[in-house]
C-alpha positions in Angstrom: 0.0 0.0 0.0 1.4 3.4 -1.0 1.1 6.6 1.0 -0.7 9.0 -1.2 1.0 12.4 -1.7 -1.4 15.0 -3.1 1.4 17.5 -3.8 3.2 14.9 -5.9 0.0 14.0 -7.8 -0.6 17.7 -8.5 2.9 18.3 -9.8 2.7 15.3 -12.1 -0.7 16.4 -13.4 0.5 19.9 -14.0 3.5 18.6 -15.9 1.3 16.4 -18.0 -0.8 19.3 -19.0 2.3 21.4 -19.8 3.5 18.5 -22.0 0.2 18.3 -24.0 0.2 22.1 -24.3 3.8 21.9 -25.7 5.0 24.3 -23.0 8.5 22.9 -22.7 10.0 25.7 -20.7 7.2 25.5 -18.1 7.6 21.7 -18.1 11.4 22.1 -17.5 10.7 24.5 -14.6 8.1 22.1 -13.1 10.6 19.3 -13.3 13.3 21.4 -11.6 11.1 22.6 -8.8 9.3 19.3 -8.1 9.4 16.8 -5.3 8.9 14.1 -8.0 12.0 12.1 -8.9 13.3 11.5 -12.4 11.6 8.1 -12.7 8.2 9.4 -11.6 8.5 12.1 -14.3 9.6 9.6 -16.9 6.7 7.4 -16.3 4.2 10.3 -16.2 5.5 11.8 -19.5 5.9 8.4 -21.2 2.2 7.7 -20.8 1.2 11.0 -22.5 1.7 9.2 -25.8 -1.4 7.1 -25.1 -3.5 10.2 -24.6 -1.8 13.0 -26.7 0.4 11.1 -29.2 4.0 10.3 -29.9 5.1 13.9 -30.7 3.9 15.0 -27.3 5.7 12.2 -25.4 8.8 12.6 -27.5 9.1 16.3 -26.8 8.2 16.0 -23.1 10.7 13.2 -22.6 13.4 15.2 -24.5 12.7 18.1 -22.1 13.0 15.7 -19.1 16.3 14.4 -20.4 17.7 17.8 -21.1 16.6 19.1 -17.8 17.9 16.3 -15.7 20.5 14.8 -17.9 19.6 11.3 -16.6 19.0 8.4 -18.9 16.1 6.0 -18.3 17.2 2.5 -17.6 13.9 0.7 -17.1 13.4 -0.8 -20.5 11.3 -4.0 -20.6 11.7 -6.6 -23.3 8.6 -6.9 -25.6 6.6 -9.8 -24.2 3.1 -9.7 -25.8 1.7 -12.5 -23.6 2.9 -10.7 -20.4 1.7 -7.3 -21.6 -1.7 -8.9 -22.4 -2.0 -10.4 -18.9 -0.9 -7.2 -17.3 -3.1 -5.1 -19.5 -6.2 -7.1 -18.8 -5.6 -6.9 -15.1 -4.8 -3.1 -15.1 -7.7 -2.3 -17.4 -10.1 -4.4 -15.2 -8.7 -2.6 -12.1 -9.5 0.8 -13.6 -12.9 -0.1 -15.3 -14.2 -2.4 -12.6 -17.6 -3.9 -13.4 -17.8 -2.2 -16.8 -14.5 -3.8 -18.1 -16.3 -6.5 -20.1 -18.8 -3.9 -21.5 -15.8 -1.8 -22.6 -14.2 -4.7 -24.4 -17.5 -5.9 -25.9 -18.1 -2.4 -27.2 -14.6 -1.8 -28.7 -14.2 -5.3 -30.2 -16.7 -4.9 -33.1 -15.6 -1.3 -33.7 -11.9 -2.2 -34.0 -10.3 -5.5 -32.9 -6.9 -4.0 -33.6 -7.6 -1.0 -31.3 -8.9 -3.2 -28.6 -5.8 -5.4 -28.7 -3.6 -2.2 -28.8 -5.4 -0.8 -25.8 -4.8 -3.9 -23.8 -1.3 -4.8 -24.9 0.3 -1.4 -25.5 -1.7 0.9 -23.3 -2.7 -1.0 -20.2 -0.1 -3.7 -20.5 3.2 -2.2 -21.7 2.8 1.4 -20.3 0.2 1.7 -17.5 1.2 -1.6 -15.8 4.8 -0.5 -15.4 5.7 -0.7 -11.6 7.8 2.5 -11.4 4.8 4.7 -10.7 1.7 3.7 -8.8 -1.5 3.4 -10.9 -3.3 6.1 -8.8 -0.8 8.8 -9.8 -1.0 7.6 -13.4 -4.8 7.9 -13.3 -4.8 11.4 -11.9 -2.4 12.6 -14.6 -4.6 10.9 -17.2 -7.7 12.6 -15.9 -6.0 16.0 -16.1 -5.1 15.3 -19.8 -8.5 14.0 -20.7 -10.3 16.8 -18.9 -8.1 19.4 -20.4 -8.7 18.2 -23.9 -12.4 17.7 -23.4 -12.6 13.9 -23.9 -15.6 13.5 -21.6 -16.4 9.8 -22.0 -12.8 8.8 -21.3 -12.5 11.4 -18.6 -15.5 9.8 -16.8 -14.0 6.3 -17.1 -10.6 7.3 -15.8 -12.1 9.5 -13.1 -14.0 6.4 -11.9 -10.8 4.5 -12.1 -9.0 7.0 -9.9 -11.9 6.9 -7.4 -11.8 3.1 -7.5 -8.1 3.3 -6.7 -8.7 5.2 -3.5 -8.8 9.0 -4.0 -11.9 10.8 -3.0 -13.8 13.0 -5.3 -13.1 16.2 -3.4 -9.4 15.6 -3.3 -9.3 14.8 -7.0 -11.3 18.0 -7.7 -8.8 20.0 -5.6 -5.8 18.6 -7.5 -7.4 19.3 -10.9 -8.3 22.9 -9.9 -4.6 23.5 -8.8 -3.4 21.9 -12.0 -5.6 24.0 -14.3 -4.8 27.2 -12.2 -1.1 26.7 -13.3 -1.8 26.0 -17.0 -3.4 27.8 -19.9 -6.6 25.8 -19.6 -9.6 28.0 -19.9 -11.8 27.0 -17.0 -12.6 23.8 -15.3 -14.4 21.1 -17.2 -17.8 19.9 -15.9 -17.8 18.2 -12.5 -16.0 14.9 -12.3 -18.9 12.6 -12.9 -22.3 13.6 -14.1 -24.8 10.9 -14.8 
């Protein structure tokens, strides 16, 4: 069990939004003045490619490398079977009782995207042990909320809540995050049904 640090979660969420806004100088300053270590930043910025694309992650990781001058040494060999098992477990942890509905909905739309979501997204990236899943989810919610992806925001917000953060604490982190970024206003409340 991890001890949750709201300041760390806020800093990683702010950095994620700076990354997707392509604010490299602000990201570098956030990294320099953060309580997060290099590995926590690496993991947070690596996962931006899942939600904002390779150009975003490449630029953000380049900024991290230039700012810290530390190379990442946590490369995992590509093991599709292991990534599939890890991905199914992590996706199920985040989606809970709607996991099977998600898979059943996505499968007829695009079997390739479904497989990529499990193997690449949830298995290869989000299952990496160097950053607890709750911190990953908070940064993901900040990205999704910032970019207005409401359906995915709701799913990942529920995932963050399922992992143990309460709604008020998550709202506070997101307000602090968006206060420091160029985001124009807070998106709708966390979950509206």
